[in-house]
C-alpha positions as CSV (number, residue, x, y, z in Angstrom):
1,M,-7.4,-1.4,-1.5
2,F,-4.7,-1.2,-3.7
3,I,-2.5,-1.7,-1.0
4,K,-3.6,-4.9,0.3
5,A,-3.6,-6.2,-3.5
6,F,0.3,-5.1,-3.5
7,R,1.0,-7.1,-0.4
8,K,-0.8,-10.1,-1.1
9,Q,1.1,-9.9,-4.7
10,K,4.2,-9.7,-2.7
11,G,3.5,-12.8,-0.3
12,V,3.7,-10.6,2.6
13,T,1.4,-11.0,5.8
14,Q,-0.2,-8.2,7.6
15,A,2.0,-9.2,10.2
16,D,5.2,-9.0,8.4
17,M,4.3,-5.6,7.3
18,A,3.2,-4.6,10.9
19,E,6.9,-5.7,12.2
20,K,8.6,-3.6,9.7
21,L,6.7,-0.6,10.6
22,G,7.3,-1.2,14.1
23,I,3.3,-1.3,15.1
24,S,1.0,-3.8,15.8
25,Q,-0.9,-6.1,13.5
26,Q,-4.1,-4.6,14.2
27,A,-2.7,-1.3,13.7
28,Y,-1.6,-2.3,10.3
29,A,-4.9,-3.8,9.2
30,R,-6.6,-0.6,10.2
31,F,-4.3,1.3,8.3
32,E,-5.0,-1.0,5.4
33,G,-8.7,-0.9,5.4
34,N,-8.5,2.8,5.4
35,P,-5.1,4.3,4.2
36,Q,-6.4,7.7,3.3
37,L,-6.4,8.5,7.0
38,A,-2.7,7.7,6.7
39,T,-0.1,10.5,6.7
40,F,1.8,10.7,3.4
41,E,5.0,9.5,5.0
42,R,3.3,6.3,6.2
43,L,1.7,5.5,3.2
44,F,5.1,6.2,1.3
45,L,6.8,3.8,3.7
46,V,4.6,1.1,3.1
47,L,4.5,1.7,-0.6
48,R,8.7,1.6,-0.5
49,I,8.7,-1.6,1.9
50,L,6.3,-3.1,-0.7
51,D,8.7,-1.8,-3.8
52,V,5.6,-0.1,-5.4
53,H,6.0,3.2,-7.4
54,V,3.3,5.6,-7.4
55,S,3.0,9.1,-8.6
56,M,1.6,11.7,-6.5
57,E,-1.2,12.7,-8.7
58,Q,-2.5,8.9,-8.9
59,I,-2.6,9.1,-4.8
60,I,-4.3,12.6,-5.0
61,K,-6.8,11.6,-7.6
62,G,-7.7,8.3,-5.4
63,T,-7.6,4.3,-5.7
64,K,-9.8,4.1,-8.8
65,Q,-7.1,5.6,-11.2
66,V,-4.6,3.1,-9.0
67,K,-6.8,0.0,-9.7
68,A,-7.4,0.7,-13.1
69,T,-3.8,0.4,-13.6
70,L,-2.9,-2.4,-11.7
71,E,-1.7,-5.3,-13.7
72,P,-1.2,-9.0,-12.7
73,G,2.6,-9.4,-12.0
74,S,3.3,-5.5,-12.1
75,K,4.9,-3.5,-9.2
76,E,4.8,0.0,-10.6
77,I,1.9,1.7,-11.6
78,W,3.2,5.2,-13.2
């Protein structure tokens, strides 16, 4: 869910993200709804497009820690 929050914070639609990734909007929606099934490369590409910085530790520990550190107006979650 943190990817969706960052995308919305940036004012970017799923269709915009899909176009930047060269995939369909439906494929992006599936990725956003279930990012743990994506490769690290795809995940980091999405985060780079959204200008979001996370540590590998945060990704490995899961979204619970990331959600806890997400603050309104913040784009970094170190």
